[in-house]
Each structure stands twice: as structure tokens, then as C-alpha cells.
C-alpha positions as CSV (number, residue, x, y, z in Angstrom):
1,M,-52.5,36.0,87.0
2,A,-55.4,33.8,87.1
3,K,-54.8,30.1,86.5
4,H,-56.2,28.1,83.5
5,S,-58.7,26.6,85.7
6,I,-61.1,29.5,85.1
7,F,-62.3,27.6,82.1
8,K,-65.0,25.6,83.7
9,A,-67.3,24.7,80.9
10,L,-67.4,21.0,80.2
11,N,-67.5,21.5,76.5
12,L,-64.4,23.5,76.7
13,H,-62.5,20.9,78.6
14,I,-63.7,18.3,76.0
15,M,-62.7,20.5,73.1
16,L,-59.2,21.1,74.5
17,W,-58.7,17.4,75.2
18,L,-59.8,16.7,71.7
19,Y,-57.6,19.5,70.3
20,R,-54.5,18.0,72.0
21,L,-55.4,14.5,70.6
22,I,-55.8,15.9,67.2
23,W,-52.5,17.5,67.3
24,W,-50.7,14.2,68.1
25,I,-52.7,12.3,65.5
26,C,-52.0,14.9,62.8
27,M,-48.4,15.4,63.7
28,P,-47.1,13.1,60.7
29,V,-49.4,15.2,58.4
30,I,-48.1,18.4,59.6
31,L,-44.5,17.3,59.2
32,I,-45.1,16.0,55.7
33,Y,-46.8,19.4,54.9
34,L,-43.7,21.2,56.2
35,Y,-41.4,18.9,54.3
36,L,-43.3,19.5,50.9
37,R,-43.3,23.2,51.5
38,G,-39.6,22.8,52.2
39,R,-38.8,21.3,48.8
40,R,-40.1,24.5,47.3
41,E,-38.8,26.8,50.1
42,P,-36.1,25.1,52.2
43,D,-36.6,27.4,55.1
44,Y,-39.9,25.9,56.0
45,F,-38.2,22.5,57.1
46,R,-35.1,24.1,58.6
47,F,-34.8,24.6,62.3
48,L,-37.4,21.9,62.9
49,G,-36.4,21.5,66.5
50,E,-37.7,25.0,67.1
51,R,-41.3,23.9,66.2
52,F,-41.0,21.4,69.0
53,G,-39.8,24.2,71.4
54,H,-36.1,23.1,71.5
55,H,-33.8,26.0,72.0
56,T,-30.5,26.8,73.9
57,P,-31.4,28.3,77.2
58,R,-31.0,32.1,77.4
59,K,-30.2,34.1,80.3
60,G,-33.0,36.1,82.1
61,P,-36.6,36.8,81.0
62,H,-37.4,38.0,77.4
63,I,-40.4,39.8,75.9
64,W,-42.1,37.5,73.6
65,I,-43.7,38.7,70.3
66,H,-45.5,36.3,68.0
67,A,-45.8,37.6,64.4
68,V,-47.0,34.7,62.2
69,S,-45.9,36.1,58.8
70,L,-44.7,39.0,56.9
71,G,-47.7,41.4,57.4
72,E,-47.9,40.7,61.1
73,L,-44.1,41.4,61.6
74,R,-44.3,44.6,59.8
75,S,-47.1,45.8,61.9
76,A,-45.2,44.8,65.1
77,A,-42.1,46.6,63.9
78,P,-42.7,50.0,65.5
79,L,-43.5,48.2,68.7
80,I,-40.4,46.0,68.6
81,A,-38.3,49.1,68.0
82,H,-39.6,50.8,71.1
83,L,-39.3,47.6,73.2
84,L,-35.7,47.2,72.2
85,E,-35.0,50.4,73.8
86,G,-35.9,48.8,77.2
87,P,-34.0,46.5,79.5
88,L,-35.4,43.2,78.4
89,P,-34.3,41.2,75.2
90,I,-37.0,40.1,72.7
91,V,-37.7,36.9,71.0
92,T,-40.0,36.9,68.0
93,T,-41.8,33.8,66.8
94,H,-43.2,33.1,63.4
95,F,-44.8,30.3,61.4
96,T,-43.5,31.3,57.9
97,P,-39.9,31.9,56.8
98,T,-41.0,35.3,55.3
99,G,-42.0,36.6,58.7
100,R,-38.7,35.4,60.1
101,R,-36.6,36.8,57.4
102,E,-38.3,40.3,57.6
103,A,-37.5,40.4,61.4
104,A,-33.8,39.6,60.5
105,R,-33.9,42.3,57.8
106,L,-35.4,45.0,59.9
107,F,-33.3,44.5,63.1
108,P,-29.9,43.0,62.2
109,D,-28.0,45.0,64.8
110,A,-30.3,43.8,67.6
111,I,-29.8,40.3,66.6
112,A,-26.1,40.6,66.3
113,D,-25.8,41.9,69.8
114,G,-28.3,39.4,71.3
115,R,-31.0,41.8,72.0
116,L,-33.4,40.1,69.6
117,T,-33.9,36.4,68.8
118,T,-35.9,35.1,65.9
119,C,-37.4,31.6,65.8
120,Y,-40.4,29.5,64.7
121,I,-43.4,29.2,67.0
122,P,-43.8,25.9,68.7
123,F,-46.3,23.5,67.6
124,D,-49.6,24.3,69.5
125,Y,-49.5,21.8,72.4
126,D,-48.2,22.2,75.9
127,A,-44.9,20.2,75.9
128,A,-43.6,22.2,73.0
129,F,-44.5,25.5,74.7
130,R,-43.1,24.3,78.1
131,R,-39.7,23.9,76.3
132,F,-40.0,27.3,74.7
133,F,-40.8,29.1,78.1
134,R,-38.0,27.2,79.8
135,A,-35.5,28.5,77.2
136,F,-36.7,32.2,77.1
137,S,-38.6,32.7,80.5
138,P,-41.1,35.1,78.8
139,A,-42.0,38.0,81.1
140,Y,-45.1,38.4,78.9
141,G,-46.2,37.6,75.3
142,L,-47.6,39.7,72.6
143,V,-49.7,38.0,69.8
144,M,-50.2,40.0,66.7
145,E,-53.7,40.4,65.1
146,V,-55.8,37.2,64.8
147,E,-53.6,34.4,66.3
148,F,-55.9,32.7,68.8
149,W,-54.4,29.3,69.2
150,P,-55.9,27.2,72.1
151,G,-52.8,25.4,72.9
152,M,-50.8,28.7,73.2
153,I,-53.6,30.4,75.3
154,M,-53.8,27.5,77.7
155,S,-50.0,26.9,78.1
156,C,-49.6,30.5,78.9
157,R,-52.2,30.3,81.6
158,K,-50.7,27.0,82.9
159,H,-47.3,28.3,83.1
160,E,-48.4,31.8,84.2
161,V,-47.1,33.7,81.2
162,P,-49.3,37.0,80.7
163,L,-50.5,36.8,77.1
164,F,-51.9,39.8,75.3
165,L,-53.5,40.2,72.0
166,C,-52.0,43.1,70.1
167,N,-53.4,45.0,67.1
168,G,-56.2,42.5,67.4
169,Q,-59.4,41.9,65.7
170,Y,-62.0,39.1,65.4
171,P,-63.2,39.3,61.8
172,G,-66.8,39.5,61.3
173,K,-67.3,36.2,59.4
174,S,-65.1,34.2,61.8
175,F,-66.8,35.8,64.7
176,E,-70.4,34.8,63.7
177,R,-69.2,31.3,62.6
178,D,-67.2,30.6,65.8
179,Q,-70.0,31.8,68.1
180,S,-72.4,29.3,66.6
181,R,-70.1,26.3,66.9
182,F,-70.2,24.1,70.0
183,F,-66.4,23.7,69.9
184,S,-64.5,26.9,68.6
185,R,-61.5,29.1,69.4
186,A,-64.2,31.7,70.5
187,K,-64.3,29.6,73.8
188,V,-60.7,30.4,74.7
189,V,-60.1,34.1,73.9
190,S,-61.1,35.1,77.5
191,G,-57.8,33.3,78.5
192,F,-55.9,36.4,77.1
193,A,-54.5,38.5,80.1
194,G,-55.7,41.6,77.8
195,V,-56.5,42.5,74.4
196,M,-55.6,45.6,72.4
197,V,-57.9,46.0,69.4
198,K,-58.4,48.1,66.4
199,S,-61.9,49.6,66.9
200,Q,-64.8,49.9,69.0
201,L,-66.5,47.1,67.0
202,Q,-63.7,44.8,67.8
203,A,-63.9,45.7,71.5
204,D,-67.5,45.0,71.5
205,R,-66.9,41.4,70.0
206,F,-64.2,40.6,72.6
207,Q,-66.3,41.9,75.5
208,A,-69.1,39.5,74.3
209,L,-66.7,36.6,74.5
210,G,-65.8,37.5,78.1
211,V,-62.6,39.3,77.8
212,A,-62.3,41.6,80.8
213,K,-59.4,43.7,79.9
214,I,-59.7,45.6,76.6
215,A,-58.0,48.7,75.0
216,I,-58.9,50.5,71.7
217,T,-55.4,51.1,70.1
218,G,-56.1,51.5,66.5
219,E,-54.0,50.1,63.6
220,M,-50.2,50.0,63.9
221,R,-49.6,49.0,60.3
222,F,-50.0,52.6,59.5
223,E,-46.6,53.1,61.3
224,Q,-44.6,50.3,59.9
225,P,-41.2,51.3,58.5
226,I,-41.1,52.2,54.9
227,A,-37.7,51.7,53.1
228,Q,-36.7,55.1,51.6
229,T,-34.5,53.4,49.0
230,Q,-37.7,51.8,47.6
231,L,-39.5,55.1,47.4
232,D,-36.5,56.9,45.8
233,A,-36.1,54.2,43.3
234,A,-39.8,54.3,42.2
235,R,-39.6,58.1,41.9
236,N,-36.5,58.1,39.8
237,L,-38.1,55.5,37.4
238,R,-41.3,57.6,36.9
239,T,-39.5,59.5,34.3
240,P,-40.9,61.3,31.1
241,A,-40.2,57.9,29.4
242,F,-43.5,56.7,30.7
243,G,-45.3,59.4,29.0
244,Q,-49.0,59.9,29.9
245,R,-49.3,56.0,30.6
246,P,-51.1,55.6,33.9
247,I,-49.7,52.8,36.3
248,I,-52.0,50.5,38.3
249,T,-50.7,48.1,41.0
250,L,-52.5,44.9,41.7
251,A,-51.2,44.2,45.1
252,S,-51.4,40.8,47.1
253,V,-53.4,38.9,44.5
254,V,-54.4,35.5,45.8
255,E,-55.2,32.2,44.3
256,G,-58.8,32.2,42.8
257,E,-58.6,35.9,41.5
258,D,-56.0,35.5,38.7
259,D,-58.4,34.7,35.8
260,R,-60.8,37.6,36.6
261,F,-57.7,40.0,37.0
262,L,-56.3,38.9,33.7
263,T,-59.7,39.3,31.9
264,L,-59.9,42.7,33.5
265,I,-56.4,43.8,32.3
266,A,-57.2,42.4,28.7
267,D,-60.4,44.3,28.7
268,V,-58.9,47.6,29.8
269,Q,-56.0,47.4,27.4
270,A,-58.4,46.7,24.6
271,H,-60.6,49.7,25.6
272,F,-57.6,52.2,25.6
273,T,-56.2,50.9,22.3
274,A,-59.7,51.3,20.7
275,Q,-59.8,54.9,22.0
276,N,-56.2,55.4,20.6
277,Q,-55.2,56.4,24.2
278,P,-52.2,55.3,26.4
279,A,-53.2,51.9,28.0
280,P,-52.3,51.6,31.6
281,L,-49.2,49.6,32.8
282,F,-50.3,46.9,35.2
283,I,-48.0,45.9,38.1
284,Y,-49.2,42.5,39.1
285,V,-48.0,41.3,42.6
286,P,-49.0,37.7,43.6
287,R,-49.4,37.2,47.3
288,S,-47.0,34.3,47.7
289,P,-43.7,33.7,45.8
290,D,-44.6,30.0,44.9
291,R,-47.2,31.5,42.5
292,F,-44.8,33.7,40.4
293,A,-44.1,31.1,37.7
294,L,-47.9,30.1,37.7
295,V,-48.9,33.6,37.1
296,A,-46.4,34.1,34.4
297,D,-47.7,31.1,32.5
298,M,-51.4,32.3,32.9
299,I,-50.2,35.8,31.4
300,V,-48.7,34.0,28.4
301,R,-51.7,31.8,27.8
302,R,-53.8,35.0,27.7
303,G,-51.6,36.6,25.0
304,L,-50.7,39.6,27.3
305,S,-47.1,41.0,27.0
306,Y,-45.2,41.0,30.3
307,T,-41.7,41.4,31.9
308,T,-40.8,40.6,35.4
309,R,-39.1,42.8,38.0
310,S,-36.1,40.5,38.1
311,A,-35.7,41.0,34.4
312,W,-36.2,44.7,34.3
313,L,-34.4,45.7,37.5
314,D,-31.1,44.8,39.2
315,P,-31.0,44.0,43.0
316,V,-30.8,47.7,43.8
317,L,-33.7,48.6,41.5
318,K,-31.7,50.1,38.7
319,P,-33.3,49.4,35.3
320,N,-32.0,47.2,32.5
321,P,-31.2,49.8,29.7
322,D,-32.0,47.0,27.1
323,L,-35.5,46.6,28.2
324,E,-38.3,49.1,27.4
325,I,-40.8,48.7,30.1
326,T,-43.4,50.8,28.4
327,T,-44.0,48.2,25.6
328,F,-45.5,45.7,28.0
329,D,-49.0,45.3,29.4
330,I,-47.9,43.8,32.8
331,L,-44.9,44.1,35.0
332,L,-44.9,40.9,37.1
333,G,-43.6,41.6,40.6
334,D,-41.5,38.4,41.3
335,S,-39.8,39.7,44.4
336,L,-40.4,39.8,48.2
337,G,-40.3,42.8,50.5
338,E,-40.7,45.4,47.7
339,M,-44.4,46.2,47.9
340,Y,-43.6,49.9,48.8
341,F,-41.6,50.2,45.6
342,Y,-44.5,48.6,43.5
343,L,-47.0,51.0,45.2
344,E,-44.9,54.2,44.9
345,L,-44.7,53.5,41.2
346,C,-48.5,53.6,40.8
347,D,-51.3,55.9,40.4
348,L,-53.9,53.5,41.9
349,A,-53.6,50.5,43.9
350,I,-56.1,47.6,43.9
351,V,-55.6,45.2,46.8
352,G,-56.3,41.6,46.4
353,G,-57.9,39.0,48.6
354,G,-61.3,40.7,48.7
355,F,-62.3,39.6,45.2
356,S,-62.3,36.0,46.7
357,P,-63.9,34.5,49.7
358,K,-60.5,34.6,51.5
359,G,-61.0,38.4,52.4
360,S,-59.1,41.5,51.5
361,H,-55.5,42.1,52.6
362,N,-54.6,45.2,54.5
363,I,-54.8,48.7,52.8
364,S,-52.5,50.5,55.2
365,E,-49.5,50.4,52.7
366,P,-51.0,52.2,49.8
367,I,-52.7,54.6,52.0
368,C,-49.5,55.4,53.9
369,L,-48.1,56.4,50.4
370,K,-51.2,58.5,49.8
371,K,-52.4,56.3,46.9
372,P,-56.2,55.8,46.2
373,V,-57.1,52.0,46.9
374,I,-59.8,49.7,45.7
375,I,-60.8,46.5,47.4
376,G,-63.1,43.7,46.5
377,P,-66.5,43.0,48.2
378,N,-65.1,40.7,51.0
379,D,-63.7,43.2,53.3
380,Y,-64.5,41.4,56.5
381,T,-60.9,40.6,57.2
382,I,-60.1,44.5,57.4
383,E,-63.4,45.9,58.8
384,F,-61.0,48.5,60.3
385,P,-59.7,50.5,58.6
386,A,-61.8,49.7,55.4
387,R,-64.9,51.0,56.5
388,E,-63.4,54.2,57.9
389,A,-61.5,54.7,54.6
390,I,-64.4,54.2,52.5
391,A,-66.4,56.8,54.6
392,A,-63.4,59.2,54.2
393,G,-63.4,58.8,50.4
394,V,-59.9,57.4,50.1
395,C,-61.0,53.7,49.4
396,R,-63.7,52.2,47.3
397,K,-65.2,48.7,47.4
398,M,-66.1,47.2,43.9
399,N,-66.9,43.9,42.2
400,F,-65.0,43.1,39.0
401,D,-67.8,44.7,36.7
402,Q,-67.7,47.9,38.7
403,L,-64.0,47.8,38.7
404,T,-63.8,47.6,34.8
405,H,-66.1,50.5,34.5
406,Q,-64.0,52.5,36.9
407,L,-60.8,51.9,35.2
408,T,-62.3,52.7,31.7
409,Q,-64.6,55.4,32.4
410,S,-63.5,57.3,35.5
411,P,-60.2,59.1,36.6
412,L,-57.9,56.7,38.4
413,H,-57.2,59.2,41.3
414,F,-60.7,59.6,42.7
415,T,-59.5,61.3,46.0
416,T,-57.0,64.1,47.0
417,N,-53.8,64.2,48.8
418,A,-55.4,66.3,51.3
419,Q,-58.1,63.6,52.1
420,L,-55.5,60.9,52.3
421,A,-53.4,63.0,54.7
422,S,-56.4,63.8,56.8
423,F,-57.4,60.2,57.1
424,L,-53.7,59.2,57.9
425,E,-53.9,61.7,60.8
426,T,-57.0,60.4,62.2
427,V,-55.8,56.8,62.3
428,G,-52.3,57.4,63.6
429,G,-50.7,56.9,67.0
430,G,-51.4,53.1,67.2
431,T,-47.9,52.3,68.5
432,E,-48.2,54.9,71.3
433,K,-51.7,53.8,72.3
434,T,-50.5,50.2,72.4
435,I,-47.6,50.9,74.7
436,A,-49.8,52.9,77.0
437,A,-52.5,50.0,77.2
438,L,-49.7,47.4,77.6
439,E,-48.2,49.2,80.6
440,A,-51.6,49.5,82.2
441,F,-52.4,45.9,81.7
442,L,-49.0,44.9,83.1
443,L,-49.6,47.0,86.1
444,T,-52.9,45.4,86.9
445,T,-51.6,41.9,86.0
446,S,-48.8,42.1,88.6
447,R,-51.0,42.9,91.4
């Protein structure tokens, strides 16, 4: 592959020099951050040596897949499963403990027999990556979604590790912002050996940034594994005991959205009570576990009644017979890895993130379960498949005022199963397309 010397622009060399300097200056701050996160979630500060690239050397080359956290790992899962059938072992890297734990949950047999290793991604400077490369001898690397780290890209070029972006996108707001900056990560994306992106729009953006090898492969999140036990448990719970009460799941609610969502819940409940109709049960699932207790306190201060998943259900999702769930306004989803359970229970899914400037989280999970889905105005993070889903009539984009009107004045199920099935058929095949593109890229890279 071409060496890192292809980056000839003076401002890029200055940017990379400053980037390395900032890493060293900020290292104490980064370590303090990990330590403080580790006080709430100990796994953040465990295996600290891995973040500096220290590992026991393995035998032979590995395929390296970087999935920063839970969502990225789940989107990579079908690809990992396919690659595990090949001759090379795999090493997955993550920044968060949730991503690492999900890899261990999905592939315990592969980990047990040494075909898969999970670890933390090295800090983004060359010495840490050099140690990592020495330990695992990557044949090539696959980076999921939007992880364009300058140190990672430059180290791969320096040490001749082909690095490919997989299931990739460059969100519109970030693309416009980065292009206008003198120093930005947009300057280094041409260092990828190839990119596999979700849509033609994304392909156009990477082409504009100088990437030579581009393939449109769609969205692999539509093929992520679904735990059948979660679906079965949800279906068993949707008994006549719920009566005609609809269920709405608020999925991946982020900081900054809670006040408006709790106001929405109170307004909707008051409306149906005044109409002498069954009020919806809201399943409220915060994006991160460190917000479970905070959200619970906010619910109490609003005077809304609630229970938690951990109080209502045992570890295998069997209900507590002494707790009558239908008397509550809110079921607080205080668990990890059970989003499909919360979504299978509902009649309508509302995905968070997009009601704040942070941008919407992915809608693939509810659509895979053939649930109508609503997102907030800021969908720049999921341009594909949100725009296509809206055009197909299986997703709607609303602000809070429109959402209140929708929940009080319109049917919750605004689409049909046939429409949802048709949309899923049009967006399927992402893993197969990715594998075909990867094989083509590797063939030309090795020449």
C-alpha cells in the first residue's frame, strides 16, 4: 500500500505534529477522565495497559475490527460472524466497556477457543499503535462507522496496515464543519485504503475528500443479531392484562431531552385521563446507565408514577407477580443489552438523540421489529436510513409540539407491516455487499 508520505500539504503536517503534541500534553487529563469514569463503572479503568498498546504477543496475523461502543459492535456482528469462519483470528477493539462486553456476550465460543480477542483501542498516537500492531500483526483493519482518528490512520499507513472504513458515513453537520476548518479530520480520511459507505450521498462526500476506493454497501445494522429470548419474553408479557392500553418506547434518550420528554408524558397522560380512555404506558430507556438514577429522580419530581425493569422483572424477564405494571405511567428501562425487549413490547418507538443537537440515534432496531418509529428534527447523524425510511412512510420526523399532537390525536401505528417489510427488503444485504467490497479492495491493495 502507499506510504503515509502521500500527505504532502504543509497544514496537514503541522496539524499532525500539533495533534501528537496535544495527546502528550493532555494525557494526564485523559487518565483522570478514565479514572473518574472508572469510579462509577470500574471496567473503564481496568486493563489500562491495553490503552497504551501493551499485549502479550499472539501468533500469526489477525483481522482487526474497531467498534468503539455497543451500537458499532452490534452493526459489526454479522461481519464478525462471517470472518470467524475464515482462517484468520480476529481482534476487536473498543473504547467503552459496553462495546467490549457485547463482543464477549455475542461470541463467547470464539473467545474461548482463541479465534477472537477483545480489548481496548490504543490511545491515538503512534507508539501505542506500534505496540498493538507488534502484538497482533493485523492483516488489515476495519473501522466501523465514523471513527476517523488521525493517529490511527497515520500509524496504519506508516506500518503498512491496510485500514478500511466499514458501514461508514460522514454526517452532514460534521462534513460541513470540518471542510471549513484549516485543521480537521477531513484532511486525513484519504488515508483509508478504502471506504464502504451507506449511501450515494456518503460516497459523494468521501470522493470530495480525495478517497479513491469507495463502495456503497448499505447499512449492516439491519442485520445485527436479535435475541429471540427477548422477543419471546416481550410477546408473553403482552397479555390481556394490559387491556387496550397502548405502549410507547422512548429509546436511547440522551441528556438534554429528559425535561421535554417528561412534560410530553405528563401531557399525554392528562389528555387520555380527561377523555376517560386508557393512557399509554411509556417505556423510558436512557442512553447510558449512569443516568438511570438521575432519570428516576426526575420522574419522581414530576409526580409521575413509575417502576423499573429490575423491580418488575427477574434476570430472565419473568414478571414479579406482586407488581401490577398497568398502574404505572412509566417503566424505566434500567438495564443494558435489552433494547429489543423494550421495542418488541411497544406499539410505537420514539428514538432519542434527535430532539437535541447531538443528533438522532439509529432507527434500525425498531424497524427490524416492524415498529413505526419517530425521530427528532436533528437527523444528520442517520441521514441513511432516516431519509429513505421517511420517504417510505415507516418513519416520521417531528419536534415536541408535533409529537404531542401525534400521540394524542392520531393512531400510533401510522404505517403497515407490509410497508415495513418492503422497506426492510430494500435496505437488506449490507453484510454481503461489505464482504464483496472488502475482497475487491484487498485484491487491489495487495497488487
